[in-house]
DSSP file (Angstrom, degrees, kcal/mol; ACC not computed):
  #  RESIDUE AA STRUCTURE BP1 BP2  ACC     N-H-->O    O-->H-N    N-H-->O    O-->H-N    TCO  KAPPA ALPHA  PHI   PSI    X-CA   Y-CA   Z-CA
    1    1 A G     >        0   0    0      0, 0.0     4,-1.6     0, 0.0     5,-0.1   0.000 360.0 360.0 360.0 -55.8  -68.7  -47.3  -82.8
    2    2 A Q  H  >  +     0   0    0      1,-0.2     4,-2.2     2,-0.2     5,-0.2   0.845 360.0  55.9 -71.8 -31.1  -68.8  -50.9  -84.0
    3    3 A Q  H  > S+     0   0    0      2,-0.2     4,-2.5     1,-0.2     5,-0.2   0.912 107.7  48.8 -66.4 -41.5  -67.1  -52.3  -80.9
    4    4 A G  H  > S+     0   0    0      1,-0.2     4,-1.9     2,-0.2    -1,-0.2   0.880 110.0  52.3 -63.2 -38.1  -69.7  -50.7  -78.6
    5    5 A W  H  X S+     0   0    0     -4,-1.6     4,-1.0     2,-0.2    -2,-0.2   0.911 110.6  47.7 -64.7 -41.8  -72.5  -52.1  -80.8
    6    6 A G  H  X S+     0   0    0     -4,-2.2     4,-2.1     1,-0.2     3,-0.4   0.909 112.5  47.8 -66.7 -43.5  -70.9  -55.6  -80.5
    7    7 A Y  H  X S+     0   0    0     -4,-2.5     4,-2.4     1,-0.2    -1,-0.2   0.857 104.8  61.6 -66.2 -33.3  -70.5  -55.5  -76.8
    8    8 A G  H  < S+     0   0    0     -4,-1.9    -1,-0.2    -5,-0.2    -2,-0.2   0.836 112.7  35.6 -62.7 -31.9  -74.0  -54.2  -76.4
    9    9 A Y  H  < S+     0   0    0     -4,-1.0     4,-0.2    -3,-0.4    -1,-0.2   0.814 126.8  34.4 -90.2 -33.1  -75.5  -57.4  -77.9
   10   10 A Y  H >X S+     0   0    0     -4,-2.1     4,-1.3     1,-0.1     3,-0.7   0.676  96.0  80.0-100.3 -18.2  -73.0  -60.0  -76.6
   11   11 A M  H 3X S+     0   0    0     -4,-2.4     4,-2.5    -5,-0.2     5,-0.2   0.869  85.8  60.0 -62.3 -39.2  -72.1  -58.7  -73.1
   12   12 A P  H 3> S+     0   0    0      0, 0.0     4,-0.9     0, 0.0    -1,-0.2   0.856 104.1  52.7 -58.9 -31.3  -75.3  -60.0  -71.4
   13   13 A Y  H <4 S+     0   0    0     -3,-0.7    -2,-0.2    -4,-0.2     3,-0.2   0.887 112.9  43.1 -69.1 -38.3  -74.3  -63.6  -72.4
   14   14 A F  H >< S+     0   0    0     -4,-1.3     3,-1.1    -3,-0.2    -1,-0.2   0.805 108.3  59.2 -77.3 -29.1  -70.9  -63.2  -70.9
   15   15 A A  H 3< S+     0   0    0     -4,-2.5    -1,-0.2     1,-0.2    -2,-0.2   0.757 101.0  56.1 -70.8 -24.1  -72.2  -61.5  -67.8
   16   16 A S  T 3< S+     0   0    0     -4,-0.9     2,-0.3    -5,-0.2    -1,-0.2   0.398  76.9 118.0 -91.4   4.8  -74.3  -64.4  -66.9
   17   17 A I    <   -     0   0    0     -3,-1.1     2,-0.4    -4,-0.1    -3,-0.0  -0.571  52.5-154.2 -72.8 129.8  -71.5  -67.0  -66.9
   18   18 A V        -     0   0    0     -2,-0.3    -2,-0.1     2,-0.0    -1,-0.0  -0.858  23.0-107.5-108.4 140.0  -71.1  -68.5  -63.5
   19   19 A D        -     0   0    0     -2,-0.4    -1,-0.0     1,-0.2    -2,-0.0  -0.508  25.0-151.5 -64.1 121.1  -67.9  -69.9  -62.1
   20   20 A P  S    S+     0   0    0      0, 0.0    -1,-0.2     0, 0.0    -2,-0.0   0.676  73.9  88.9 -73.1 -15.6  -68.4  -73.7  -62.1
   21   21 A D        -     0   0    0      1,-0.2    -2,-0.1     2,-0.1     4,-0.1  -0.734  59.4-168.1 -84.9 111.9  -66.0  -74.3  -59.2
   22   22 A P        -     0   0    0      0, 0.0    -1,-0.2     0, 0.0     3,-0.1   0.665  41.8-112.0 -76.6 -14.3  -68.1  -74.0  -56.0
   23   23 A G  S    S+     0   0    0      1,-0.2     2,-0.3    63,-0.0    -2,-0.1   0.321  90.3  44.3 101.5  -8.8  -65.1  -73.8  -53.7
   24   24 A C        +     0   0    0     59,-0.1     2,-0.3    60,-0.0    -1,-0.2  -0.964  59.1 117.5-155.2 169.3  -65.6  -77.1  -52.0
   25   25 A G  S  > S+     0   0    0     -2,-0.3     4,-2.2    57,-0.2     5,-0.1  -0.814  71.8   4.1 170.6-128.1  -66.5  -80.7  -52.9
   26   26 A L  H  > S+     0   0    0     -2,-0.3     4,-2.9     1,-0.2     5,-0.2   0.847 121.9  55.7 -63.9 -37.8  -65.0  -84.2  -52.8
   27   27 A I  H  > S+     0   0    0      1,-0.2     4,-1.8     2,-0.2    -1,-0.2   0.940 112.8  41.7 -62.5 -46.5  -61.8  -83.2  -51.0
   28   28 A Q  H  > S+     0   0    0      2,-0.2     4,-1.7     1,-0.2    -1,-0.2   0.868 113.6  54.4 -67.4 -36.8  -63.8  -81.6  -48.1
   29   29 A F  H  X S+     0   0    0     -4,-2.2     4,-2.4     1,-0.2    -2,-0.2   0.944 110.2  45.5 -60.7 -48.8  -66.3  -84.5  -48.1
   30   30 A Y  H  X S+     0   0    0     -4,-2.9     4,-2.4     1,-0.2    -1,-0.2   0.818 106.7  59.9 -68.0 -30.4  -63.5  -87.1  -47.8
   31   31 A D  H  X S+     0   0    0     -4,-1.8     4,-0.8    -5,-0.2    -1,-0.2   0.919 110.9  40.9 -60.6 -42.7  -61.8  -85.1  -45.0
   32   32 A V  H >X S+     0   0    0     -4,-1.7     4,-1.1     1,-0.2     3,-0.6   0.908 112.8  54.5 -71.8 -41.8  -65.0  -85.4  -42.9
   33   33 A I  H >< S+     0   0    0     -4,-2.4     3,-0.6     1,-0.2    -2,-0.2   0.883 102.7  57.4 -60.0 -39.9  -65.6  -89.0  -43.9
   34   34 A R  H >< S+     0   0    0     -4,-2.4     3,-0.6     1,-0.2    -1,-0.2   0.829 104.2  53.1 -61.7 -31.1  -62.0  -90.0  -42.7
   35   35 A T  H << S+     0   0    0     -4,-0.8    -1,-0.2    -3,-0.6    -2,-0.2   0.798 114.7  40.2 -73.6 -28.4  -62.8  -88.6  -39.3
   36   36 A Y  T X<  +     0   0    0     -4,-1.1     3,-1.2    -3,-0.6    -1,-0.2  -0.416  66.6 142.7-120.2  55.1  -66.0  -90.7  -38.9
   37   37 A R  G X   +     0   0    0     -3,-0.6     3,-1.8     1,-0.2     4,-0.3   0.751  60.9  74.1 -67.7 -23.9  -65.1  -94.1  -40.4
   38   38 A E  G >  S+     0   0    0      1,-0.3     3,-0.6    -3,-0.2     7,-0.3   0.702  88.7  61.0 -66.6 -16.7  -67.1  -96.0  -37.8
   39   39 A F  G <  S+     0   0    0     -3,-1.2     3,-0.3     1,-0.2    -1,-0.3   0.441  80.5  82.7 -90.1   1.0  -70.3  -95.0  -39.5
   40   40 A A  G <  S+     0   0    0     -3,-1.8     2,-0.3     1,-0.3    -1,-0.2   0.812 108.6  18.2 -69.5 -28.5  -69.4  -96.7  -42.8
   41   41 A N    <>  -     0   0    0     -3,-0.6     4,-1.3    -4,-0.3     3,-0.4  -0.842  60.5-170.7-148.7 104.8  -70.7 -100.0  -41.3
   42   42 A F  H  >>S+     0   0    0     -2,-0.3     4,-3.2    -3,-0.3     5,-0.6   0.828  90.3  60.5 -65.3 -31.2  -72.9 -100.1  -38.3
   43   43 A T  H  >5S+     0   0    0      1,-0.2     4,-1.8     2,-0.2    -1,-0.2   0.880 103.5  50.5 -64.1 -36.7  -72.5 -103.9  -38.1
   44   44 A Q  H  45S+     0   0    0     -3,-0.4    -1,-0.2     2,-0.2    -2,-0.2   0.868 116.3  41.6 -67.7 -36.1  -68.8 -103.4  -37.6
   45   45 A T  H  <5S+     0   0    0     -4,-1.3    -2,-0.2    -7,-0.3    15,-0.2   0.922 134.2  15.9 -77.5 -45.7  -69.3 -100.9  -34.8
   46   46 A F  H  <5S-     0   0    0     -4,-3.2    -3,-0.2     1,-0.3    -2,-0.2   0.676 105.2-116.9-104.7 -21.1  -72.2 -102.6  -32.9
   47   47 A G     << -     0   0    0     -4,-1.8    -1,-0.3    -5,-0.6    -2,-0.1  -0.433  46.0 -46.9 103.9 174.4  -72.2 -106.2  -34.2
   48   48 A S     >  -     0   0    0     -2,-0.2     4,-2.3     1,-0.1     5,-0.2  -0.194  59.0-100.3 -74.2 171.8  -74.8 -108.1  -36.1
   49   49 A A  H  > S+     0   0    0      1,-0.2     4,-2.5     2,-0.2     5,-0.2   0.877 125.6  52.6 -61.2 -37.4  -78.4 -108.2  -35.2
   50   50 A H  H  > S+     0   0    0      2,-0.2     4,-1.9     1,-0.2     6,-0.3   0.916 108.9  48.8 -65.2 -43.0  -77.9 -111.6  -33.5
   51   51 A Q  H  >>S+     0   0    0      1,-0.2     5,-2.0     2,-0.2     4,-0.8   0.895 113.1  47.5 -63.8 -39.7  -75.0 -110.2  -31.4
   52   52 A I  H ><5S+     0   0    0     -4,-2.3     3,-0.6     1,-0.2    -2,-0.2   0.924 111.6  50.4 -66.9 -43.4  -77.1 -107.2  -30.4
   53   53 A A  H 3<5S+     0   0    0     -4,-2.5    -2,-0.2     1,-0.2    -1,-0.2   0.821 115.6  42.1 -65.9 -31.6  -80.1 -109.4  -29.5
   54   54 A T  H 3<5S-     0   0    0     -4,-1.9    -1,-0.2    -5,-0.2    -2,-0.2   0.532 113.0-116.4 -93.2  -5.8  -78.0 -111.8  -27.4
   55   55 A G  T <<5S+     0   0    0     -4,-0.8     2,-1.1    -3,-0.6    -3,-0.2   0.637  71.3 135.6  83.4  14.0  -76.0 -109.0  -25.8
   56   56 A N      < +     0   0    0     -5,-2.0     2,-0.4    -6,-0.3    -4,-0.1  -0.371  27.9 141.1 -91.1  55.5  -72.6 -110.1  -27.2
   57   57 A V        -     0   0    0     -2,-1.1     2,-0.3    -5,-0.1   -10,-0.1  -0.827  60.0-113.1-100.8 134.4  -71.6 -106.5  -28.2
   58   58 A A        -     0   0    0     -2,-0.4     2,-1.5   -12,-0.1     5,-0.1  -0.501  32.2-130.5 -63.8 125.2  -68.0 -105.4  -27.8
   59   59 A K        +     0   0    0     -2,-0.3     2,-0.3     3,-0.1    -1,-0.1  -0.629  52.3 138.8 -88.2  89.9  -68.1 -102.8  -25.1
   60   60 A T    >   -     0   0    0     -2,-1.5     3,-0.7   -15,-0.2     4,-0.4  -0.762  68.2-101.8-119.4 170.2  -66.2  -99.9  -26.5
   61   61 A L  G >  S+     0   0    0     -2,-0.3     3,-1.2     1,-0.2     6,-0.2   0.888 122.6  54.0 -60.3 -38.3  -66.9  -96.2  -26.4
   62   62 A L  G 3  S+     0   0    0      1,-0.2    -1,-0.2     5,-0.1     6,-0.1   0.738  99.6  62.1 -69.4 -22.0  -68.2  -96.3  -29.9
   63   63 A S  G <  S+     0   0    0     -3,-0.7    -1,-0.2    -5,-0.1    -2,-0.2   0.522  77.5  99.1 -85.5  -3.2  -70.6  -99.1  -29.1
   64   64 A F  S <> S-     0   0    0     -3,-1.2     4,-2.7    -4,-0.4     3,-0.5  -0.753  70.5-146.5 -79.4 118.0  -72.5  -96.9  -26.6
   65   65 A P  H  > S+     0   0    0      0, 0.0     4,-2.5     0, 0.0     5,-0.2   0.824  95.2  56.1 -58.2 -33.2  -75.6  -95.7  -28.5
   66   66 A S  H  > S+     0   0    0      2,-0.2     4,-1.7     1,-0.2     5,-0.1   0.913 112.0  42.1 -66.9 -40.1  -75.7  -92.4  -26.7
   67   67 A F  H  > S+     0   0    0     -3,-0.5     4,-2.3    -6,-0.2    -1,-0.2   0.902 114.7  50.7 -70.8 -40.7  -72.1  -91.6  -27.7
   68   68 A A  H  X S+     0   0    0     -4,-2.7     4,-2.4     2,-0.2    -2,-0.2   0.881 108.2  53.4 -64.0 -37.1  -72.6  -92.9  -31.2
   69   69 A S  H  X S+     0   0    0     -4,-2.5     4,-2.2    -5,-0.2    -1,-0.2   0.913 108.5  49.6 -62.7 -42.6  -75.7  -90.7  -31.5
   70   70 A Y  H  X S+     0   0    0     -4,-1.7     4,-2.3     1,-0.2    -2,-0.2   0.916 111.8  48.8 -60.4 -43.2  -73.6  -87.7  -30.5
   71   71 A R  H  X S+     0   0    0     -4,-2.3     4,-2.6     2,-0.2    -2,-0.2   0.867 109.0  52.6 -67.2 -36.4  -71.0  -88.6  -33.1
   72   72 A V  H  X S+     0   0    0     -4,-2.4     4,-2.3     2,-0.2    -1,-0.2   0.929 111.3  46.3 -64.5 -44.8  -73.7  -89.0  -35.8
   73   73 A K  H  X S+     0   0    0     -4,-2.2     4,-2.2     1,-0.2    -2,-0.2   0.905 113.8  48.6 -63.6 -41.0  -75.1  -85.6  -35.1
   74   74 A R  H  X S+     0   0    0     -4,-2.3     4,-2.8     2,-0.2     5,-0.2   0.894 109.2  53.6 -66.3 -39.0  -71.6  -84.1  -35.1
   75   75 A F  H  X S+     0   0    0     -4,-2.6     4,-2.6     2,-0.2    -2,-0.2   0.935 110.0  46.6 -59.2 -48.0  -70.8  -85.8  -38.3
   76   76 A A  H  X S+     0   0    0     -4,-2.3     4,-2.3     1,-0.2    -1,-0.2   0.899 113.0  49.8 -63.4 -40.0  -73.8  -84.4  -40.1
   77   77 A R  H  X S+     0   0    0     -4,-2.2     4,-1.9     2,-0.2    -2,-0.2   0.926 113.5  44.9 -64.5 -44.6  -73.0  -80.9  -38.7
   78   78 A E  H  X S+     0   0    0     -4,-2.8     4,-2.6     2,-0.2    -2,-0.2   0.866 111.8  53.1 -68.2 -35.5  -69.4  -81.1  -39.8
   79   79 A L  H  X S+     0   0    0     -4,-2.6     4,-1.9    -5,-0.2    -1,-0.2   0.912 109.4  48.0 -65.6 -41.8  -70.5  -82.4  -43.2
   80   80 A K  H  < S+     0   0    0     -4,-2.3    -2,-0.2     1,-0.2    -1,-0.2   0.880 112.9  49.6 -65.1 -37.0  -72.9  -79.5  -43.7
   81   81 A G  H >< S+     0   0    0     -4,-1.9     3,-1.1     1,-0.2    -2,-0.2   0.904 111.4  47.8 -67.0 -41.1  -70.1  -77.1  -42.7
   82   82 A A  H 3< S+     0   0    0     -4,-2.6     3,-0.3     1,-0.2    -2,-0.2   0.827 118.7  40.2 -69.1 -31.4  -67.6  -78.7  -45.1
   83   83 A L  T >X S+     0   0    0     -4,-1.9     4,-2.3    -5,-0.2     3,-1.2   0.060  77.5 121.5-105.0  24.3  -70.1  -78.6  -48.0
   84   84 A H  H <> S+     0   0    0     -3,-1.1     4,-1.8     1,-0.3    -1,-0.2   0.843  70.1  58.5 -57.4 -35.1  -71.6  -75.2  -47.2
   85   85 A C  H 34 S+     0   0    0     -3,-0.3    -1,-0.3     1,-0.2    -2,-0.1   0.799 112.1  40.6 -69.3 -25.5  -70.6  -73.8  -50.6
   86   86 A L  H X4 S+     0   0    0     -3,-1.2     3,-0.8     2,-0.1    -2,-0.2   0.835 114.6  51.5 -84.9 -35.6  -72.7  -76.5  -52.3
   87   87 A L  H 3< S+     0   0    0     -4,-2.3    -2,-0.2     1,-0.2    -3,-0.2   0.727 106.1  54.2 -75.5 -21.8  -75.6  -76.4  -49.9
   88   88 A T  T 3< S+     0   0    0     -4,-1.8    -1,-0.2    -5,-0.2    -2,-0.1   0.412  82.6 110.6 -94.9   2.6  -76.1  -72.7  -50.1
   89   89 A R  S <  S-     0   0    0     -3,-0.8     2,-1.2    -5,-0.1     6,-0.1  -0.421  75.0-122.5 -74.4 153.6  -76.4  -72.5  -53.9
   90   90 A R  S    S+     0   0    0     -2,-0.1    -1,-0.1     4,-0.1    -2,-0.1  -0.476  74.5 108.5 -95.3  63.1  -79.8  -71.8  -55.4
   91   91 A E  S >> S-     0   0    0     -2,-1.2     4,-1.3    -4,-0.1     3,-0.6  -0.951  78.6-118.1-134.7 153.5  -80.1  -74.9  -57.4
   92   92 A P  H 3> S+     0   0    0      0, 0.0     4,-2.3     0, 0.0     5,-0.2   0.836 112.9  61.7 -61.2 -31.3  -82.2  -78.0  -57.0
   93   93 A D  H 3> S+     0   0    0      1,-0.2     4,-2.3     2,-0.2     5,-0.2   0.856  99.9  54.2 -64.9 -33.5  -79.1  -80.1  -56.6
   94   94 A A  H <> S+     0   0    0     -3,-0.6     4,-2.2     2,-0.2    -1,-0.2   0.918 109.8  46.6 -65.3 -43.1  -78.2  -78.2  -53.4
   95   95 A A  H  X S+     0   0    0     -4,-1.3     4,-2.3     1,-0.2    -2,-0.2   0.882 111.9  51.8 -66.0 -37.7  -81.6  -78.9  -51.9
   96   96 A N  H  X S+     0   0    0     -4,-2.3     4,-2.2     2,-0.2    -2,-0.2   0.896 109.4  49.7 -65.2 -40.1  -81.3  -82.6  -52.9
   97   97 A L  H  X S+     0   0    0     -4,-2.3     4,-2.3     2,-0.2    -2,-0.2   0.921 111.7  47.9 -64.8 -44.3  -77.9  -82.8  -51.2
   98   98 A L  H  X S+     0   0    0     -4,-2.2     4,-2.5     1,-0.2    -2,-0.2   0.905 111.8  50.2 -63.3 -41.2  -79.2  -81.2  -48.0
   99   99 A T  H  X S+     0   0    0     -4,-2.3     4,-2.5     2,-0.2    -1,-0.2   0.885 109.7  51.5 -64.1 -38.6  -82.2  -83.6  -48.0
  100  100 A T  H  X S+     0   0    0     -4,-2.2     4,-2.5     2,-0.2    -2,-0.2   0.920 111.0  46.8 -64.7 -44.5  -79.9  -86.6  -48.5
  101  101 A I  H  X S+     0   0    0     -4,-2.3     4,-2.3     1,-0.2    -2,-0.2   0.929 114.8  46.7 -63.5 -44.9  -77.7  -85.6  -45.6
  102  102 A D  H  X S+     0   0    0     -4,-2.5     4,-2.4     2,-0.2    -2,-0.2   0.878 111.9  51.1 -65.8 -37.6  -80.8  -84.9  -43.4
  103  103 A S  H  X S+     0   0    0     -4,-2.5     4,-2.5     2,-0.2     5,-0.2   0.922 110.2  49.1 -64.9 -44.1  -82.4  -88.2  -44.4
  104  104 A W  H  X S+     0   0    0     -4,-2.5     4,-2.8     1,-0.2     5,-0.2   0.918 110.7  51.5 -61.2 -41.9  -79.2  -90.1  -43.6
  105  105 A L  H  X S+     0   0    0     -4,-2.3     4,-2.5     1,-0.2    -2,-0.2   0.930 111.1  47.0 -60.7 -46.2  -79.0  -88.4  -40.2
  106  106 A N  H  X S+     0   0    0     -4,-2.4     4,-2.1     2,-0.2    -1,-0.2   0.902 114.0  47.4 -63.7 -41.2  -82.6  -89.4  -39.4
  107  107 A I  H  X S+     0   0    0     -4,-2.5     4,-2.6     2,-0.2    -2,-0.2   0.920 112.9  48.9 -66.4 -43.5  -82.1  -93.0  -40.5
  108  108 A A  H  X S+     0   0    0     -4,-2.8     4,-2.2    -5,-0.2    -2,-0.2   0.914 112.3  47.8 -63.6 -42.8  -78.9  -93.3  -38.6
  109  109 A L  H  X S+     0   0    0     -4,-2.5     4,-2.2    -5,-0.2    -1,-0.2   0.880 111.5  50.9 -66.6 -36.9  -80.4  -91.8  -35.4
  110  110 A Y  H  X S+     0   0    0     -4,-2.1     4,-2.4     2,-0.2    -2,-0.2   0.922 110.0  49.9 -64.1 -43.6  -83.4  -94.2  -35.8
  111  111 A R  H  X S+     0   0    0     -4,-2.6     4,-2.4     1,-0.2    -2,-0.2   0.896 110.8  49.9 -61.7 -39.9  -81.1  -97.1  -36.2
  112  112 A L  H  X S+     0   0    0     -4,-2.2     4,-2.7     2,-0.2    -1,-0.2   0.874 108.6  52.2 -67.8 -36.3  -79.2  -96.0  -33.0
  113  113 A D  H  X S+     0   0    0     -4,-2.2     4,-2.3     2,-0.2    -2,-0.2   0.915 110.9  47.9 -63.7 -42.4  -82.5  -95.7  -31.1
  114  114 A L  H  X S+     0   0    0     -4,-2.4     4,-2.3     2,-0.2    -2,-0.2   0.922 112.8  48.4 -62.3 -43.8  -83.4  -99.3  -32.1
  115  115 A T  H  X S+     0   0    0     -4,-2.4     4,-2.6     1,-0.2    -2,-0.2   0.909 111.0  50.6 -63.4 -42.1  -80.0 -100.5  -31.1
  116  116 A A  H  X S+     0   0    0     -4,-2.7     4,-2.3     1,-0.2    -1,-0.2   0.900 110.7  48.6 -63.1 -41.2  -80.2  -98.7  -27.8
  117  117 A S  H  X S+     0   0    0     -4,-2.3     4,-1.8     2,-0.2    -1,-0.2   0.893 112.8  47.8 -68.4 -37.6  -83.6 -100.2  -27.0
  118  118 A L  H  X S+     0   0    0     -4,-2.3     4,-1.9     2,-0.2    -2,-0.2   0.914 113.4  47.5 -66.4 -42.3  -82.4 -103.7  -27.9
  119  119 A L  H  X>S+     0   0    0     -4,-2.6     5,-2.0     1,-0.2     4,-0.7   0.867 111.9  49.9 -68.5 -34.8  -79.3 -103.3  -25.8
  120  120 A A  H  <5S+     0   0    0     -4,-2.3    -1,-0.2     3,-0.2    -2,-0.2   0.860 108.5  54.5 -68.7 -34.6  -81.3 -102.0  -22.9
  121  121 A E  H  <5S+     0   0    0     -4,-1.8    -2,-0.2     1,-0.2    -1,-0.2   0.893 114.1  38.8 -67.1 -40.1  -83.7 -104.9  -23.2
  122  122 A V  H  <5S-     0   0    0     -4,-1.9    -1,-0.2   -70,-0.1    -2,-0.2   0.549 110.5-124.0 -87.9  -6.2  -80.9 -107.5  -23.0
  123  123 A G  T  <5S+     0   0    0     -4,-0.7    -3,-0.2     2,-0.2     3,-0.1   0.753  73.2 123.9  74.9  24.6  -79.2 -105.4  -20.3
  124  124 A S  S   <S+     0   0    0     -5,-2.0     2,-0.4     1,-0.3    -4,-0.1   0.963  77.1   0.8 -82.3 -56.8  -75.9 -105.2  -22.2
  125  125 A I              0   0    0     -6,-0.4    -1,-0.3    -9,-0.1    -2,-0.2  -0.996 360.0 360.0-136.4 138.5  -75.3 -101.5  -22.5
  126  126 A G              0   0    0     -2,-0.4    -6,-0.1    -3,-0.1    -1,-0.1   0.447 360.0 360.0 -96.2 360.0  -77.4  -98.6  -21.2
């Protein structure tokens, strides 16, 4: 009798407890980051603004803006896949994380478009 009465009042509080471990996080984030280290520093990949403007860019596969653009898009896609358990939650932080990833993707692609246009102008890389 009394046990049923106690559970009746306190059980709703215990039923609403959510597991704080989302199933993914920093480990998956760093796994993806390790694969795409060249995007940590665009200057290291493409050179400084002066080097780009004068056409003194090291001609490697990563320095081709079209290939780098493909890698940036793939990086964002893999990052969203690795962090799917955080991005699919119904919390404001999940939406903020998705917006941050999409914003970074847009900024990186814009930077690559600028770099491609500068390199095409000086005739260094097409």
